[in-house]
C-alpha positions, 0 to 999 in steps of 0.5 A: 500499499503506498504512502499518501502526501499532504501539504498545508500552508497559507497560499494563493493557489491550493485545492479549494480555489481560494487563497488563504490557509488550506491544503495546498496539495495531496495525493490521489485517494486520501480518505476525506476523514483522513484529510480533515484529521491532517488539517486539524493537526497541522497548526502552529503557534509560535512561543511568545517572547522569543527573539525575532531571529531565534530558531523556533521549535519544529513540531514533529507530530505522529498520530492515528488516522480514522482510516487506520493509517498513521500520520507522521508530520513535520510543521515549520513556522515560515513567517509571512505569507504571500500577503506578507502577513505573519503567522504562516507555517508549512506542514508536510504530512505522510500517511502510512499504512500501519501494517507496513511500518518498518520503523518506529514512528519517531524514525520517520522524523528523520526522513530526508524528503520533508518539504520545509516551505512553499516558495513564492514562485511555486505559488504562482500557479495551481498545484499538481497532485503530490506523488504516492511513495512506497514505504520501504523506499522511504530514506530514514537516517539511523539518528535514533539508533539504540546506542544514540539514544543510550548516549542521549541518556547518559548526557545528564545524570537525571535523564534515566530516572526521568525517562522511567517516570515517563514510561510509567506515566504512559501506563497510568495515563490511560486511567487518569486521562492525563497526557505526558508534557515534556518541557525541554530545549528545542533540540532535545524534544525529538530525542525525548520522544524517540527514547520514549518510543523505543522503550515500548514494542514497536507495535504498541509505540504506533498507538502512542501519539506524540508531538515535538512542539505544542503551544496550547493546553487543549487537544494534546497528544498522549505525549507532547513536548513544548518550550518556554512561552506556551500555555503549557508552563508546567506550574504546580497546578499542571504538574499535580493535577492536569498532566504528567509534566517533565520539566528538564529546564526548571528540573521540576516534575510531577510526582508519581505517588503510589495509589491506595487502592489495591488494583491501582497499586498492582498496576503502579508497581508492575509499571514501575518494574517495566520502566526500570527494566526497559530504561535500564536495558536501553541505557546499557546499549546492548542487545537486552532491549531488543531481546525484551522487545522482540519477546513482547512483541510475540504477544497480542498486546493491544495497548500499554496496560497491565497485560504489557507489564505482565508479559515483561515480568513473564520475560524476567521470569524467564531470563533471570532479569530481576527477582524471581516472583513468589509461587503466587506471583509466578501462577499469575504470570504463567496464567497469563502466558497460557492466555496470551503467549504464542506457542513458539516461545513454549519450548524456551518457556517450559524449561525455565518454569520446571523448577516451579512445576512441583510447587505449582502442582500442589498449590496450583494443580489446574494451571500445572496441568494446563502448562503441561498440556500446553508443553505437550502440544507445543513439542508435539508430544516428543517426550512420552514422560510428559504425556505420562505426567499429564495423564497422572496429572488429570487423575490427581485433578479428578481426585481433587475435583470429586471431593469438591462440593460444586461438582466436576467442573475442573475434571471436565475441563481437564478432560477436554484439554486432554482431548485437545492434547492426546490421541485416544484421550477418552480410552487412556483416561478410561483405563487410568480410572479403572486403574485407580478405582482403589484410590477413588474408594478413598475419595468416595468415602468423603461424602455422598456427592463424592461417591456418587461422582465417583461411581458415575466416573467409573461406569463411564470409564467401563462404558468408554472401554466398552466393558459390559456389565460395568458393575462386574468389572473387577476394579469397580467390584473392588471400589464397591466393596471397599466403600461398603466395608469402610462406610456402611452408611455411605453405601446405603445412601449409594445403594439406590444408584448402584442397583439402578445401575445394574444391567441384568438381574444377575448383576443386581444379585451380584451388586446385593452380594458385594454390599453384604445384603446376602449375608447375615446378619446385615448392618441395620442401616444397610438393611434399611437403606436397601429396603428403602431402595427397593420400594422407591427405586424398583421400576428402574431395576431390571425386569424382575431383578428384585424378585429373583434376588430375594431368595438369596437376600438376608432375612433382615433385609427382606423383612425391613423391606416388607415393613416399609411396604406396610408402613408407607401404605395407606392399607398396611394389611393389603401391602402385607398380602400383596408382598406375602407370596413374593417373599415367603414362598422364596424362603427356606423353611428355616427362615419361614419360622423366623417370620412369624414373630415378625408378622405378629408384631407388624400385623397385630395392631391392624387386625383389631378391625373386623374388616382387616382381620377378615381379609387376612384370615381369608388370605391365610385360609386361601394359603392353607396357612391359618393353623400356622398363625400366632394366637394373637393373629389367629383369634381375630382372623377365625372370629371374622371368618366365622362371622362371614358364615351364612346366618340362614340355615337354608342359605348356601354354605362354604363348607370348606371354610367353615370346616377349616374355621372349626378345625382350627378353632378346635385344634388351637383351643380357641373358642369362637365367640362371634356367635354366628354358628351358634345363632344359625343352630338356634334358627335351625332348631326353631324352624324344626316343629319336632323340637321344642322352640329354643327359647331359654338358649335364645335368651342366653345368646342375647349378647350374640344377637346384639353383635350381629350386623343390621343386615344379619339382625333383621334376617335373624329376627325374620327367620325366628319369628317365622317359626311361631305359626298361629297354632304355636300361640297356645301360650303367649309367654314365650312371645314376651321372652322372645321379644326380650332376647331379640330386642337390641336398643337403638334399633327399630327393626324389632318394633316393625318385624313383630307387628308384621308377624301378628298381622300375618298370623293373628287372624288365623289364630283360634279365638280361644288362643287369641284370648289367652294371648291377649290376656297374657300381654295385658296381664303384664300390667306395668311391667309391659309398659316400663320395659323398653323391649315391649314398649317399642311394639306395645301400641303396634300390638294393641292396634293389631289386636283391634283389627282382629277383634273387628274381623271376628263375628260376636260368637268368636269374639264371646269365646275370645272374651271367655278365654281372656276372662279366665286367664286375665289376672288384673283389673289393668288387663280388664280395663285394657281389654275394655279399651280394645273392645270399645274400639271395635266397630259393629259391637252389639249394645248388650255385648257392650253392657255385659262387658261394662259390667264385667269391667265393674266387678272387683277382682 
């Protein structure tokens, strides 16, 4: 890319077509924004109070243009212009391509081609375009060679310290916004600029705009030189607040004080180290400075900032220039090198840092690992020992990371680095993991999270090596066994994961054996954990694995699981029965005997309720195991089963169940106190007309009757009353006792059933029998009225008697009355019968009178 040129001055003929200050001439192709920037930076004001014949300062400027090109400018004061007005100047500017800059910017100040002024005869005609130049063909004098700059520093004793302060100020100015102002002799200005530029890599120096002469305080470049007679007088205010002033004329400079803020302190100190290192190398005039700068140019540094200072500290670490940093400082520098240093320096870097590696391995393991990986990459794995160290280092990182609370972040990052560094990294690390399974067991014992991550790592390693089933890999088996042996509580919490990871039922059983679930006795905590795992994680197990494993599991584990299933169920008895066959049928006979005490303990609280006892009884009856139950369970089960036998003698019967209930009750010596069988026998005897009515036995069993369900109670009343047909009314007293035996408080069934029986049977009764029946009822007197068993039916009985009497003819009525009269035992009975007779419709008046006479008689 060619170099463009611009001339700027006050002239008659320029590019505007008018006279005055303007671009006199320019090369073709200049970016308009660049041209405007050149015009702004081409001004000149002469210092005040200088003698007319004094040689005025020459303003060399260097700055960045909007397009990215670099501008180098030489501006001179030329006195009068074409109209004899004072204040003219001539500015010649080169626009250089940034990527073709072959020297330091200040070296272009020595170019022989600078035009110094516009001659009057040249201004008589319009300008021609300025030619394009080639950057590599510009003739630059070696004025600012390092040895010449070193000589410049040695001319005064204070220049080295002043330059150190200038270099340090370049670091600080970015944060403070303060430009550097150098007040010096005219001939020394460009030397200061060249010396300052030379203390930085050329690429960074290209970003540091400078000027060898400036008049005004506004719009200063990063570094500006000046002389007496300008606005830049470096007074106390400017020195302390506005600029970093370095006044070689009055020997009065700004003081660079260490700040209080910790971050600012680091930049202050590191920039000071950089300045002292660079200036000392420049003053010596040896090859030290070029070596430092060449090293720094290898980094992708963008500005004069903290990264530049770190890179210089790293150079010192490599070359023994300055004191070696402590391990923490070294770690910071080496981390910086990993992030920014080019690969080509690693061949020299790694041997130099080797003495720090062991310490870094302990204090900064991840940094150590990345350094090692970087070296292996840079040397293309030339030394197999480094590869082995890298793999071993990854294992160490993995162990550390497994212990960490925040998961496997470090190990995953390290593994990613390995994949980028080594061929077949996954297979190599998988083999290493399995080989370190024993030490991973130590890691696992740090806690639940570490154990879970260690197990995940081992299974992943086995899967990577295509070893299946993974849990039968010897290294993993050893890991599980070791953790189980030393930390039963830990393996207990890990057990659901282990069992869910089993590929087959055989592996599932193998895992149970490894952790001790097939041994007796089993650690209580482990047994509880296994039971919980079976209960919660069974859907994730291989199909049928748990069922196949149970015959070989220790009884402690089986019973604990059974207990949990019952405890967690809304219906514990049903949970017991659902699980019963899965367990008991697979147990050896010796273990079955041990189950009974457990059953008694866990079932007894639940079988107090009849429904639960009935379901449990049917369950054991179906299994032909009723007789094996402990008495505490057998008694409620037998009672519940006997209650399910049909009360009605005519109903279909489960003869097998009935026989078994009776047999087990007899052999166990347990009496059946539920009453169904006894009451059914009473019904059968009452229904047999050849047998006496079992009224006495019925009275004895009032308690059994009271315990019947409503449905059974209604059935019993109905069947018992049906046995009392009309021809069994020759004695009504059994009816009183029958009602007493059948009566159940708070039940209306009897008060409905007995009157219903009367409605069916009294109309068929013989009048004499009816008379005696009435006499017996009415003769009870007060006892009848006061007994709640009678009171519930008495009014209904009166109504039914009236209905029957209404149906009788006078002859039948007389016969009934005659029997009543011969039987009645009290005036109360007579009065009651009178009330009945008075209610009879159609009764003859003579009969009524006779009845009244009877009622007036005294007993």
